[in-house]
mmCIF entry with sequence, helices, sheets and N, C-alpha, C, O atoms, coordinates in Angstrom:
data_MODEL
# 
_entry.id   MODEL 
# 
_entity.id                         1 
_entity.type                       polymer 
_entity.pdbx_number_of_molecules   1 
# 
_entity_poly.entity_id                      1 
_entity_poly.type                           'polypeptide(L)' 
_entity_poly.nstd_linkage                   no 
_entity_poly.nstd_monomer                   no 
_entity_poly.pdbx_seq_one_letter_code       MWEHAYYIDYRQDRAGWITSWWNRLANWSFAETQFDAAIGQGKPWRYPPSQTAR 
_entity_poly.pdbx_seq_one_letter_code_can   MWEHAYYIDYRQDRAGWITSWWNRLANWSFAETQFDAAIGQGKPWRYPPSQTAR 
_entity_poly.pdbx_strand_id                 A 
# 
loop_
_entity_poly_seq.entity_id 
_entity_poly_seq.num 
_entity_poly_seq.mon_id 
_entity_poly_seq.hetero 
1 1  MET n 
1 2  TRP n 
1 3  GLU n 
1 4  HIS n 
1 5  ALA n 
1 6  TYR n 
1 7  TYR n 
1 8  ILE n 
1 9  ASP n 
1 10 TYR n 
1 11 ARG n 
1 12 GLN n 
1 13 ASP n 
1 14 ARG n 
1 15 ALA n 
1 16 GLY n 
1 17 TRP n 
1 18 ILE n 
1 19 THR n 
1 20 SER n 
1 21 TRP n 
1 22 TRP n 
1 23 ASN n 
1 24 ARG n 
1 25 LEU n 
1 26 ALA n 
1 27 ASN n 
1 28 TRP n 
1 29 SER n 
1 30 PHE n 
1 31 ALA n 
1 32 GLU n 
1 33 THR n 
1 34 GLN n 
1 35 PHE n 
1 36 ASP n 
1 37 ALA n 
1 38 ALA n 
1 39 ILE n 
1 40 GLY n 
1 41 GLN n 
1 42 GLY n 
1 43 LYS n 
1 44 PRO n 
1 45 TRP n 
1 46 ARG n 
1 47 TYR n 
1 48 PRO n 
1 49 PRO n 
1 50 SER n 
1 51 GLN n 
1 52 THR n 
1 53 ALA n 
1 54 ARG n 
# 
_struct_asym.id          A 
_struct_asym.entity_id   1 
# 
loop_
_struct_conf.conf_type_id 
_struct_conf.id 
_struct_conf.pdbx_PDB_helix_id 
_struct_conf.beg_label_comp_id 
_struct_conf.beg_label_asym_id 
_struct_conf.beg_label_seq_id 
_struct_conf.pdbx_beg_PDB_ins_code 
_struct_conf.end_label_comp_id 
_struct_conf.end_label_asym_id 
_struct_conf.end_label_seq_id 
_struct_conf.pdbx_end_PDB_ins_code 
_struct_conf.beg_auth_comp_id 
_struct_conf.beg_auth_asym_id 
_struct_conf.beg_auth_seq_id 
_struct_conf.end_auth_comp_id 
_struct_conf.end_auth_asym_id 
_struct_conf.end_auth_seq_id 
_struct_conf.pdbx_PDB_helix_class 
_struct_conf.details 
_struct_conf.pdbx_PDB_helix_length 
HELX_P HELX_P1 AA1 GLU A 3  ? ALA A 5  ? GLU A 3  ALA A 5  5 ? 3  
HELX_P HELX_P2 AA2 TYR A 7  ? TYR A 10 ? TYR A 7  TYR A 10 1 ? 4  
HELX_P HELX_P3 AA3 ARG A 14 ? SER A 20 ? ARG A 14 SER A 20 1 ? 7  
HELX_P HELX_P4 AA4 TRP A 21 ? LEU A 25 ? TRP A 21 LEU A 25 3 ? 5  
HELX_P HELX_P5 AA5 TRP A 28 ? ALA A 38 ? TRP A 28 ALA A 38 1 ? 11 
# 
_struct_conf_type.id          HELX_P 
_struct_conf_type.criteria    ? 
_struct_conf_type.reference   ? 
# 
loop_
_atom_site.group_PDB 
_atom_site.id 
_atom_site.type_symbol 
_atom_site.label_atom_id 
_atom_site.label_alt_id 
_atom_site.label_comp_id 
_atom_site.label_asym_id 
_atom_site.label_entity_id 
_atom_site.label_seq_id 
_atom_site.pdbx_PDB_ins_code 
_atom_site.Cartn_x 
_atom_site.Cartn_y 
_atom_site.Cartn_z 
_atom_site.occupancy 
_atom_site.B_iso_or_equiv 
_atom_site.pdbx_formal_charge 
_atom_site.auth_seq_id 
_atom_site.auth_comp_id 
_atom_site.auth_asym_id 
_atom_site.auth_atom_id 
_atom_site.pdbx_PDB_model_num 
ATOM 1   N N  . MET A 1 1  ? -1.058 24.287 30.040  1.00 0.00 ? 1  MET A N  1 
ATOM 2   C CA . MET A 1 1  ? -1.241 22.887 29.830  1.00 0.00 ? 1  MET A CA 1 
ATOM 3   C C  . MET A 1 1  ? -2.430 22.447 30.684  1.00 0.00 ? 1  MET A C  1 
ATOM 4   O O  . MET A 1 1  ? -2.579 22.883 31.825  1.00 0.00 ? 1  MET A O  1 
ATOM 5   N N  . TRP A 1 2  ? -3.255 21.595 30.133  1.00 0.00 ? 2  TRP A N  1 
ATOM 6   C CA . TRP A 1 2  ? -4.441 21.120 30.835  1.00 0.00 ? 2  TRP A CA 1 
ATOM 7   C C  . TRP A 1 2  ? -4.138 19.832 31.592  1.00 0.00 ? 2  TRP A C  1 
ATOM 8   O O  . TRP A 1 2  ? -3.396 18.976 31.109  1.00 0.00 ? 2  TRP A O  1 
ATOM 9   N N  . GLU A 1 3  ? -4.712 19.706 32.768  1.00 0.00 ? 3  GLU A N  1 
ATOM 10  C CA . GLU A 1 3  ? -4.474 18.526 33.599  1.00 0.00 ? 3  GLU A CA 1 
ATOM 11  C C  . GLU A 1 3  ? -4.828 17.220 32.898  1.00 0.00 ? 3  GLU A C  1 
ATOM 12  O O  . GLU A 1 3  ? -4.130 16.223 33.076  1.00 0.00 ? 3  GLU A O  1 
ATOM 13  N N  . HIS A 1 4  ? -5.890 17.205 32.110  1.00 0.00 ? 4  HIS A N  1 
ATOM 14  C CA . HIS A 1 4  ? -6.312 15.942 31.501  1.00 0.00 ? 4  HIS A CA 1 
ATOM 15  C C  . HIS A 1 4  ? -5.255 15.386 30.550  1.00 0.00 ? 4  HIS A C  1 
ATOM 16  O O  . HIS A 1 4  ? -5.334 14.217 30.171  1.00 0.00 ? 4  HIS A O  1 
ATOM 17  N N  . ALA A 1 5  ? -4.282 16.179 30.160  1.00 0.00 ? 5  ALA A N  1 
ATOM 18  C CA . ALA A 1 5  ? -3.239 15.705 29.268  1.00 0.00 ? 5  ALA A CA 1 
ATOM 19  C C  . ALA A 1 5  ? -2.255 14.781 29.967  1.00 0.00 ? 5  ALA A C  1 
ATOM 20  O O  . ALA A 1 5  ? -1.593 13.980 29.308  1.00 0.00 ? 5  ALA A O  1 
ATOM 21  N N  . TYR A 1 6  ? -2.147 14.873 31.262  1.00 0.00 ? 6  TYR A N  1 
ATOM 22  C CA . TYR A 1 6  ? -1.135 14.095 31.962  1.00 0.00 ? 6  TYR A CA 1 
ATOM 23  C C  . TYR A 1 6  ? -1.590 13.462 33.268  1.00 0.00 ? 6  TYR A C  1 
ATOM 24  O O  . TYR A 1 6  ? -0.873 12.626 33.817  1.00 0.00 ? 6  TYR A O  1 
ATOM 25  N N  . TYR A 1 7  ? -2.729 13.823 33.770  1.00 0.00 ? 7  TYR A N  1 
ATOM 26  C CA . TYR A 1 7  ? -3.086 13.482 35.141  1.00 0.00 ? 7  TYR A CA 1 
ATOM 27  C C  . TYR A 1 7  ? -3.178 11.974 35.412  1.00 0.00 ? 7  TYR A C  1 
ATOM 28  O O  . TYR A 1 7  ? -2.733 11.528 36.470  1.00 0.00 ? 7  TYR A O  1 
ATOM 29  N N  . ILE A 1 8  ? -3.727 11.191 34.516  1.00 0.00 ? 8  ILE A N  1 
ATOM 30  C CA . ILE A 1 8  ? -3.892 9.751  34.764  1.00 0.00 ? 8  ILE A CA 1 
ATOM 31  C C  . ILE A 1 8  ? -2.539 9.083  34.987  1.00 0.00 ? 8  ILE A C  1 
ATOM 32  O O  . ILE A 1 8  ? -2.395 8.261  35.892  1.00 0.00 ? 8  ILE A O  1 
ATOM 33  N N  . ASP A 1 9  ? -1.554 9.427  34.172  1.00 0.00 ? 9  ASP A N  1 
ATOM 34  C CA . ASP A 1 9  ? -0.244 8.783  34.286  1.00 0.00 ? 9  ASP A CA 1 
ATOM 35  C C  . ASP A 1 9  ? 0.676  9.453  35.299  1.00 0.00 ? 9  ASP A C  1 
ATOM 36  O O  . ASP A 1 9  ? 1.485  8.777  35.934  1.00 0.00 ? 9  ASP A O  1 
ATOM 37  N N  . TYR A 1 10 ? 0.567  10.767 35.460  1.00 0.00 ? 10 TYR A N  1 
ATOM 38  C CA . TYR A 1 10 ? 1.554  11.492 36.253  1.00 0.00 ? 10 TYR A CA 1 
ATOM 39  C C  . TYR A 1 10 ? 0.999  12.176 37.500  1.00 0.00 ? 10 TYR A C  1 
ATOM 40  O O  . TYR A 1 10 ? 1.764  12.742 38.280  1.00 0.00 ? 10 TYR A O  1 
ATOM 41  N N  . ARG A 1 11 ? -0.306 12.132 37.698  1.00 0.00 ? 11 ARG A N  1 
ATOM 42  C CA . ARG A 1 11 ? -0.958 12.790 38.840  1.00 0.00 ? 11 ARG A CA 1 
ATOM 43  C C  . ARG A 1 11 ? -0.503 14.246 38.966  1.00 0.00 ? 11 ARG A C  1 
ATOM 44  O O  . ARG A 1 11 ? -0.727 15.034 38.047  1.00 0.00 ? 11 ARG A O  1 
ATOM 45  N N  . GLN A 1 12 ? 0.119  14.613 40.058  1.00 0.00 ? 12 GLN A N  1 
ATOM 46  C CA . GLN A 1 12 ? 0.517  16.010 40.285  1.00 0.00 ? 12 GLN A CA 1 
ATOM 47  C C  . GLN A 1 12 ? 1.908  16.330 39.738  1.00 0.00 ? 12 GLN A C  1 
ATOM 48  O O  . GLN A 1 12 ? 2.401  17.441 39.933  1.00 0.00 ? 12 GLN A O  1 
ATOM 49  N N  . ASP A 1 13 ? 2.540  15.390 39.068  1.00 0.00 ? 13 ASP A N  1 
ATOM 50  C CA . ASP A 1 13 ? 3.916  15.559 38.602  1.00 0.00 ? 13 ASP A CA 1 
ATOM 51  C C  . ASP A 1 13 ? 3.962  16.190 37.210  1.00 0.00 ? 13 ASP A C  1 
ATOM 52  O O  . ASP A 1 13 ? 4.258  15.514 36.225  1.00 0.00 ? 13 ASP A O  1 
ATOM 53  N N  . ARG A 1 14 ? 3.671  17.480 37.136  1.00 0.00 ? 14 ARG A N  1 
ATOM 54  C CA . ARG A 1 14 ? 3.712  18.172 35.849  1.00 0.00 ? 14 ARG A CA 1 
ATOM 55  C C  . ARG A 1 14 ? 5.106  18.145 35.236  1.00 0.00 ? 14 ARG A C  1 
ATOM 56  O O  . ARG A 1 14 ? 5.260  17.922 34.035  1.00 0.00 ? 14 ARG A O  1 
ATOM 57  N N  . ALA A 1 15 ? 6.111  18.371 36.061  1.00 0.00 ? 15 ALA A N  1 
ATOM 58  C CA . ALA A 1 15 ? 7.490  18.386 35.558  1.00 0.00 ? 15 ALA A CA 1 
ATOM 59  C C  . ALA A 1 15 ? 7.862  17.037 34.947  1.00 0.00 ? 15 ALA A C  1 
ATOM 60  O O  . ALA A 1 15 ? 8.550  16.992 33.927  1.00 0.00 ? 15 ALA A O  1 
ATOM 61  N N  . GLY A 1 16 ? 7.421  15.947 35.550  1.00 0.00 ? 16 GLY A N  1 
ATOM 62  C CA . GLY A 1 16 ? 7.690  14.619 35.007  1.00 0.00 ? 16 GLY A CA 1 
ATOM 63  C C  . GLY A 1 16 ? 7.028  14.425 33.660  1.00 0.00 ? 16 GLY A C  1 
ATOM 64  O O  . GLY A 1 16 ? 7.614  13.835 32.753  1.00 0.00 ? 16 GLY A O  1 
ATOM 65  N N  . TRP A 1 17 ? 5.799  14.923 33.525  1.00 0.00 ? 17 TRP A N  1 
ATOM 66  C CA . TRP A 1 17 ? 5.093  14.813 32.253  1.00 0.00 ? 17 TRP A CA 1 
ATOM 67  C C  . TRP A 1 17 ? 5.794  15.621 31.168  1.00 0.00 ? 17 TRP A C  1 
ATOM 68  O O  . TRP A 1 17 ? 5.956  15.143 30.045  1.00 0.00 ? 17 TRP A O  1 
ATOM 69  N N  . ILE A 1 18 ? 6.201  16.817 31.490  1.00 0.00 ? 18 ILE A N  1 
ATOM 70  C CA . ILE A 1 18 ? 6.892  17.665 30.511  1.00 0.00 ? 18 ILE A CA 1 
ATOM 71  C C  . ILE A 1 18 ? 8.212  17.026 30.095  1.00 0.00 ? 18 ILE A C  1 
ATOM 72  O O  . ILE A 1 18 ? 8.554  17.017 28.913  1.00 0.00 ? 18 ILE A O  1 
ATOM 73  N N  . THR A 1 19 ? 8.950  16.494 31.056  1.00 0.00 ? 19 THR A N  1 
ATOM 74  C CA . THR A 1 19 ? 10.215 15.821 30.746  1.00 0.00 ? 19 THR A CA 1 
ATOM 75  C C  . THR A 1 19 ? 9.975  14.631 29.834  1.00 0.00 ? 19 THR A C  1 
ATOM 76  O O  . THR A 1 19 ? 10.715 14.429 28.871  1.00 0.00 ? 19 THR A O  1 
ATOM 77  N N  . SER A 1 20 ? 8.964  13.851 30.123  1.00 0.00 ? 20 SER A N  1 
ATOM 78  C CA . SER A 1 20 ? 8.630  12.693 29.297  1.00 0.00 ? 20 SER A CA 1 
ATOM 79  C C  . SER A 1 20 ? 8.278  13.121 27.877  1.00 0.00 ? 20 SER A C  1 
ATOM 80  O O  . SER A 1 20 ? 8.760  12.529 26.912  1.00 0.00 ? 20 SER A O  1 
ATOM 81  N N  . TRP A 1 21 ? 7.452  14.134 27.748  1.00 0.00 ? 21 TRP A N  1 
ATOM 82  C CA . TRP A 1 21 ? 7.066  14.629 26.425  1.00 0.00 ? 21 TRP A CA 1 
ATOM 83  C C  . TRP A 1 21 ? 8.290  15.121 25.666  1.00 0.00 ? 21 TRP A C  1 
ATOM 84  O O  . TRP A 1 21 ? 8.486  14.786 24.498  1.00 0.00 ? 21 TRP A O  1 
ATOM 85  N N  . TRP A 1 22 ? 9.099  15.910 26.334  1.00 0.00 ? 22 TRP A N  1 
ATOM 86  C CA . TRP A 1 22 ? 10.265 16.518 25.715  1.00 0.00 ? 22 TRP A CA 1 
ATOM 87  C C  . TRP A 1 22 ? 11.232 15.456 25.193  1.00 0.00 ? 22 TRP A C  1 
ATOM 88  O O  . TRP A 1 22 ? 11.788 15.601 24.104  1.00 0.00 ? 22 TRP A O  1 
ATOM 89  N N  . ASN A 1 23 ? 11.430 14.393 25.967  1.00 0.00 ? 23 ASN A N  1 
ATOM 90  C CA . ASN A 1 23 ? 12.421 13.376 25.622  1.00 0.00 ? 23 ASN A CA 1 
ATOM 91  C C  . ASN A 1 23 ? 11.902 12.248 24.745  1.00 0.00 ? 23 ASN A C  1 
ATOM 92  O O  . ASN A 1 23 ? 12.665 11.673 23.969  1.00 0.00 ? 23 ASN A O  1 
ATOM 93  N N  . ARG A 1 24 ? 10.610 11.916 24.854  1.00 0.00 ? 24 ARG A N  1 
ATOM 94  C CA . ARG A 1 24 ? 10.120 10.732 24.155  1.00 0.00 ? 24 ARG A CA 1 
ATOM 95  C C  . ARG A 1 24 ? 9.087  11.009 23.073  1.00 0.00 ? 24 ARG A C  1 
ATOM 96  O O  . ARG A 1 24 ? 9.033  10.274 22.087  1.00 0.00 ? 24 ARG A O  1 
ATOM 97  N N  . LEU A 1 25 ? 8.280  12.023 23.219  1.00 0.00 ? 25 LEU A N  1 
ATOM 98  C CA . LEU A 1 25 ? 7.173  12.209 22.283  1.00 0.00 ? 25 LEU A CA 1 
ATOM 99  C C  . LEU A 1 25 ? 7.458  13.205 21.167  1.00 0.00 ? 25 LEU A C  1 
ATOM 100 O O  . LEU A 1 25 ? 6.914  13.077 20.070  1.00 0.00 ? 25 LEU A O  1 
ATOM 101 N N  . ALA A 1 26 ? 8.290  14.178 21.430  1.00 0.00 ? 26 ALA A N  1 
ATOM 102 C CA . ALA A 1 26 ? 8.597  15.165 20.401  1.00 0.00 ? 26 ALA A CA 1 
ATOM 103 C C  . ALA A 1 26 ? 9.498  14.531 19.340  1.00 0.00 ? 26 ALA A C  1 
ATOM 104 O O  . ALA A 1 26 ? 10.441 13.814 19.673  1.00 0.00 ? 26 ALA A O  1 
ATOM 105 N N  . ASN A 1 27 ? 9.213  14.790 18.087  1.00 0.00 ? 27 ASN A N  1 
ATOM 106 C CA . ASN A 1 27 ? 10.008 14.245 16.992  1.00 0.00 ? 27 ASN A CA 1 
ATOM 107 C C  . ASN A 1 27 ? 11.034 15.303 16.595  1.00 0.00 ? 27 ASN A C  1 
ATOM 108 O O  . ASN A 1 27 ? 10.788 16.111 15.699  1.00 0.00 ? 27 ASN A O  1 
ATOM 109 N N  . TRP A 1 28 ? 12.173 15.293 17.260  1.00 0.00 ? 28 TRP A N  1 
ATOM 110 C CA . TRP A 1 28 ? 13.177 16.335 17.067  1.00 0.00 ? 28 TRP A CA 1 
ATOM 111 C C  . TRP A 1 28 ? 13.847 16.238 15.703  1.00 0.00 ? 28 TRP A C  1 
ATOM 112 O O  . TRP A 1 28 ? 14.272 17.258 15.162  1.00 0.00 ? 28 TRP A O  1 
ATOM 113 N N  . SER A 1 29 ? 13.954 15.054 15.140  1.00 0.00 ? 29 SER A N  1 
ATOM 114 C CA . SER A 1 29 ? 14.536 14.911 13.809  1.00 0.00 ? 29 SER A CA 1 
ATOM 115 C C  . SER A 1 29 ? 13.656 15.620 12.770  1.00 0.00 ? 29 SER A C  1 
ATOM 116 O O  . SER A 1 29 ? 14.159 16.334 11.902  1.00 0.00 ? 29 SER A O  1 
ATOM 117 N N  . PHE A 1 30 ? 12.351 15.415 12.869  1.00 0.00 ? 30 PHE A N  1 
ATOM 118 C CA . PHE A 1 30 ? 11.408 16.073 11.961  1.00 0.00 ? 30 PHE A CA 1 
ATOM 119 C C  . PHE A 1 30 ? 11.439 17.586 12.165  1.00 0.00 ? 30 PHE A C  1 
ATOM 120 O O  . PHE A 1 30 ? 11.430 18.343 11.194  1.00 0.00 ? 30 PHE A O  1 
ATOM 121 N N  . ALA A 1 31 ? 11.475 18.026 13.417  1.00 0.00 ? 31 ALA A N  1 
ATOM 122 C CA . ALA A 1 31 ? 11.522 19.459 13.716  1.00 0.00 ? 31 ALA A CA 1 
ATOM 123 C C  . ALA A 1 31 ? 12.782 20.089 13.129  1.00 0.00 ? 31 ALA A C  1 
ATOM 124 O O  . ALA A 1 31 ? 12.735 21.194 12.589  1.00 0.00 ? 31 ALA A O  1 
ATOM 125 N N  . GLU A 1 32 ? 13.890 19.396 13.234  1.00 0.00 ? 32 GLU A N  1 
ATOM 126 C CA . GLU A 1 32 ? 15.147 19.912 12.692  1.00 0.00 ? 32 GLU A CA 1 
ATOM 127 C C  . GLU A 1 32 ? 15.076 20.039 11.175  1.00 0.00 ? 32 GLU A C  1 
ATOM 128 O O  . GLU A 1 32 ? 15.525 21.035 10.608  1.00 0.00 ? 32 GLU A O  1 
ATOM 129 N N  . THR A 1 33 ? 14.507 19.019 10.518  1.00 0.00 ? 33 THR A N  1 
ATOM 130 C CA . THR A 1 33 ? 14.356 19.064 9.059   1.00 0.00 ? 33 THR A CA 1 
ATOM 131 C C  . THR A 1 33 ? 13.488 20.241 8.641   1.00 0.00 ? 33 THR A C  1 
ATOM 132 O O  . THR A 1 33 ? 13.827 20.958 7.699   1.00 0.00 ? 33 THR A O  1 
ATOM 133 N N  . GLN A 1 34 ? 12.379 20.447 9.328   1.00 0.00 ? 34 GLN A N  1 
ATOM 134 C CA . GLN A 1 34 ? 11.479 21.550 8.993   1.00 0.00 ? 34 GLN A CA 1 
ATOM 135 C C  . GLN A 1 34 ? 12.121 22.903 9.276   1.00 0.00 ? 34 GLN A C  1 
ATOM 136 O O  . GLN A 1 34 ? 11.935 23.852 8.515   1.00 0.00 ? 34 GLN A O  1 
ATOM 137 N N  . PHE A 1 35 ? 12.866 22.991 10.358  1.00 0.00 ? 35 PHE A N  1 
ATOM 138 C CA . PHE A 1 35 ? 13.552 24.244 10.677  1.00 0.00 ? 35 PHE A CA 1 
ATOM 139 C C  . PHE A 1 35 ? 14.583 24.565 9.606   1.00 0.00 ? 35 PHE A C  1 
ATOM 140 O O  . PHE A 1 35 ? 14.661 25.701 9.138   1.00 0.00 ? 35 PHE A O  1 
ATOM 141 N N  . ASP A 1 36 ? 15.376 23.568 9.214   1.00 0.00 ? 36 ASP A N  1 
ATOM 142 C CA . ASP A 1 36 ? 16.368 23.780 8.163   1.00 0.00 ? 36 ASP A CA 1 
ATOM 143 C C  . ASP A 1 36 ? 15.705 24.261 6.878   1.00 0.00 ? 36 ASP A C  1 
ATOM 144 O O  . ASP A 1 36 ? 16.218 25.155 6.205   1.00 0.00 ? 36 ASP A O  1 
ATOM 145 N N  . ALA A 1 37 ? 14.574 23.674 6.542   1.00 0.00 ? 37 ALA A N  1 
ATOM 146 C CA . ALA A 1 37 ? 13.849 24.095 5.341   1.00 0.00 ? 37 ALA A CA 1 
ATOM 147 C C  . ALA A 1 37 ? 13.360 25.533 5.488   1.00 0.00 ? 37 ALA A C  1 
ATOM 148 O O  . ALA A 1 37 ? 13.375 26.294 4.520   1.00 0.00 ? 37 ALA A O  1 
ATOM 149 N N  . ALA A 1 38 ? 12.933 25.906 6.672   1.00 0.00 ? 38 ALA A N  1 
ATOM 150 C CA . ALA A 1 38 ? 12.421 27.256 6.906   1.00 0.00 ? 38 ALA A CA 1 
ATOM 151 C C  . ALA A 1 38 ? 13.507 28.310 6.733   1.00 0.00 ? 38 ALA A C  1 
ATOM 152 O O  . ALA A 1 38 ? 13.217 29.445 6.355   1.00 0.00 ? 38 ALA A O  1 
ATOM 153 N N  . ILE A 1 39 ? 14.747 27.944 7.006   1.00 0.00 ? 39 ILE A N  1 
ATOM 154 C CA . ILE A 1 39 ? 15.831 28.916 6.855   1.00 0.00 ? 39 ILE A CA 1 
ATOM 155 C C  . ILE A 1 39 ? 16.585 28.715 5.534   1.00 0.00 ? 39 ILE A C  1 
ATOM 156 O O  . ILE A 1 39 ? 17.675 29.253 5.340   1.00 0.00 ? 39 ILE A O  1 
ATOM 157 N N  . GLY A 1 40 ? 15.984 27.928 4.633   1.00 0.00 ? 40 GLY A N  1 
ATOM 158 C CA . GLY A 1 40 ? 16.517 27.770 3.285   1.00 0.00 ? 40 GLY A CA 1 
ATOM 159 C C  . GLY A 1 40 ? 17.645 26.770 3.144   1.00 0.00 ? 40 GLY A C  1 
ATOM 160 O O  . GLY A 1 40 ? 18.442 26.872 2.211   1.00 0.00 ? 40 GLY A O  1 
ATOM 161 N N  . GLN A 1 41 ? 17.733 25.805 4.048   1.00 0.00 ? 41 GLN A N  1 
ATOM 162 C CA . GLN A 1 41 ? 18.817 24.830 3.974   1.00 0.00 ? 41 GLN A CA 1 
ATOM 163 C C  . GLN A 1 41 ? 18.302 23.409 3.781   1.00 0.00 ? 41 GLN A C  1 
ATOM 164 O O  . GLN A 1 41 ? 18.887 22.463 4.309   1.00 0.00 ? 41 GLN A O  1 
ATOM 165 N N  . GLY A 1 42 ? 17.246 23.252 3.055   1.00 0.00 ? 42 GLY A N  1 
ATOM 166 C CA . GLY A 1 42 ? 16.717 21.915 2.797   1.00 0.00 ? 42 GLY A CA 1 
ATOM 167 C C  . GLY A 1 42 ? 15.308 21.996 2.260   1.00 0.00 ? 42 GLY A C  1 
ATOM 168 O O  . GLY A 1 42 ? 14.753 23.083 2.097   1.00 0.00 ? 42 GLY A O  1 
ATOM 169 N N  . LYS A 1 43 ? 14.728 20.827 1.984   1.00 0.00 ? 43 LYS A N  1 
ATOM 170 C CA . LYS A 1 43 ? 13.367 20.759 1.473   1.00 0.00 ? 43 LYS A CA 1 
ATOM 171 C C  . LYS A 1 43 ? 12.417 20.398 2.612   1.00 0.00 ? 43 LYS A C  1 
ATOM 172 O O  . LYS A 1 43 ? 12.717 19.521 3.422   1.00 0.00 ? 43 LYS A O  1 
ATOM 173 N N  . PRO A 1 44 ? 11.278 21.072 2.672   1.00 0.00 ? 44 PRO A N  1 
ATOM 174 C CA . PRO A 1 44 ? 10.306 20.750 3.724   1.00 0.00 ? 44 PRO A CA 1 
ATOM 175 C C  . PRO A 1 44 ? 9.536  19.480 3.395   1.00 0.00 ? 44 PRO A C  1 
ATOM 176 O O  . PRO A 1 44 ? 9.414  19.098 2.231   1.00 0.00 ? 44 PRO A O  1 
ATOM 177 N N  . TRP A 1 45 ? 9.022  18.835 4.424   1.00 0.00 ? 45 TRP A N  1 
ATOM 178 C CA . TRP A 1 45 ? 8.112  17.718 4.235   1.00 0.00 ? 45 TRP A CA 1 
ATOM 179 C C  . TRP A 1 45 ? 6.774  18.296 3.800   1.00 0.00 ? 45 TRP A C  1 
ATOM 180 O O  . TRP A 1 45 ? 6.328  19.312 4.334   1.00 0.00 ? 45 TRP A O  1 
ATOM 181 N N  . ARG A 1 46 ? 6.147  17.663 2.851   1.00 0.00 ? 46 ARG A N  1 
ATOM 182 C CA . ARG A 1 46 ? 4.839  18.137 2.356   1.00 0.00 ? 46 ARG A CA 1 
ATOM 183 C C  . ARG A 1 46 ? 3.852  16.981 2.323   1.00 0.00 ? 46 ARG A C  1 
ATOM 184 O O  . ARG A 1 46 ? 4.234  15.824 2.150   1.00 0.00 ? 46 ARG A O  1 
ATOM 185 N N  . TYR A 1 47 ? 2.598  17.306 2.487   1.00 0.00 ? 47 TYR A N  1 
ATOM 186 C CA . TYR A 1 47 ? 1.543  16.319 2.361   1.00 0.00 ? 47 TYR A CA 1 
ATOM 187 C C  . TYR A 1 47 ? 0.609  16.750 1.257   1.00 0.00 ? 47 TYR A C  1 
ATOM 188 O O  . TYR A 1 47 ? 0.224  17.919 1.229   1.00 0.00 ? 47 TYR A O  1 
ATOM 189 N N  . PRO A 1 48 ? 0.229  15.897 0.365   1.00 0.00 ? 48 PRO A N  1 
ATOM 190 C CA . PRO A 1 48 ? 0.709  14.532 0.229   1.00 0.00 ? 48 PRO A CA 1 
ATOM 191 C C  . PRO A 1 48 ? 2.132  14.516 -0.295  1.00 0.00 ? 48 PRO A C  1 
ATOM 192 O O  . PRO A 1 48 ? 2.565  15.463 -0.952  1.00 0.00 ? 48 PRO A O  1 
ATOM 193 N N  . PRO A 1 49 ? 2.867  13.444 -0.009  1.00 0.00 ? 49 PRO A N  1 
ATOM 194 C CA . PRO A 1 49 ? 4.240  13.348 -0.522  1.00 0.00 ? 49 PRO A CA 1 
ATOM 195 C C  . PRO A 1 49 ? 4.250  13.440 -2.035  1.00 0.00 ? 49 PRO A C  1 
ATOM 196 O O  . PRO A 1 49 ? 3.307  13.007 -2.696  1.00 0.00 ? 49 PRO A O  1 
ATOM 197 N N  . SER A 1 50 ? 5.308  14.002 -2.579  1.00 0.00 ? 50 SER A N  1 
ATOM 198 C CA . SER A 1 50 ? 5.371  14.158 -4.038  1.00 0.00 ? 50 SER A CA 1 
ATOM 199 C C  . SER A 1 50 ? 5.378  12.780 -4.713  1.00 0.00 ? 50 SER A C  1 
ATOM 200 O O  . SER A 1 50 ? 5.977  11.825 -4.219  1.00 0.00 ? 50 SER A O  1 
ATOM 201 N N  . GLN A 1 51 ? 4.706  12.716 -5.831  1.00 0.00 ? 51 GLN A N  1 
ATOM 202 C CA . GLN A 1 51 ? 4.613  11.462 -6.588  1.00 0.00 ? 51 GLN A CA 1 
ATOM 203 C C  . GLN A 1 51 ? 5.773  11.413 -7.585  1.00 0.00 ? 51 GLN A C  1 
ATOM 204 O O  . GLN A 1 51 ? 6.006  12.374 -8.319  1.00 0.00 ? 51 GLN A O  1 
ATOM 205 N N  . THR A 1 52 ? 6.480  10.321 -7.608  1.00 0.00 ? 52 THR A N  1 
ATOM 206 C CA . THR A 1 52 ? 7.568  10.148 -8.570  1.00 0.00 ? 52 THR A CA 1 
ATOM 207 C C  . THR A 1 52 ? 7.055  9.390  -9.783  1.00 0.00 ? 52 THR A C  1 
ATOM 208 O O  . THR A 1 52 ? 6.069  8.657  -9.702  1.00 0.00 ? 52 THR A O  1 
ATOM 209 N N  . ALA A 1 53 ? 7.723  9.573  -10.888 1.00 0.00 ? 53 ALA A N  1 
ATOM 210 C CA . ALA A 1 53 ? 7.325  8.878  -12.113 1.00 0.00 ? 53 ALA A CA 1 
ATOM 211 C C  . ALA A 1 53 ? 7.550  7.370  -11.937 1.00 0.00 ? 53 ALA A C  1 
ATOM 212 O O  . ALA A 1 53 ? 8.558  6.944  -11.375 1.00 0.00 ? 53 ALA A O  1 
ATOM 213 N N  . ARG A 1 54 ? 6.602  6.582  -12.423 1.00 0.00 ? 54 ARG A N  1 
ATOM 214 C CA . ARG A 1 54 ? 6.706  5.127  -12.289 1.00 0.00 ? 54 ARG A CA 1 
ATOM 215 C C  . ARG A 1 54 ? 7.134  4.492  -13.560 1.00 0.00 ? 54 ARG A C  1 
ATOM 216 O O  . ARG A 1 54 ? 7.271  3.270  -13.623 1.00 0.00 ? 54 ARG A O  1 
# 
């Protein structure tokens, strides 16, 4: 991990930055959906989103 990613807000507190990222910035719901799709238990998110008939 590079210092410029956290230094302004956290100074020398790398552990605090990692904890903050882990708890607030990671989208665990999205990760879970993608993981389920990877093991064949759901549909993955795709870009662009599928177009439905209008």
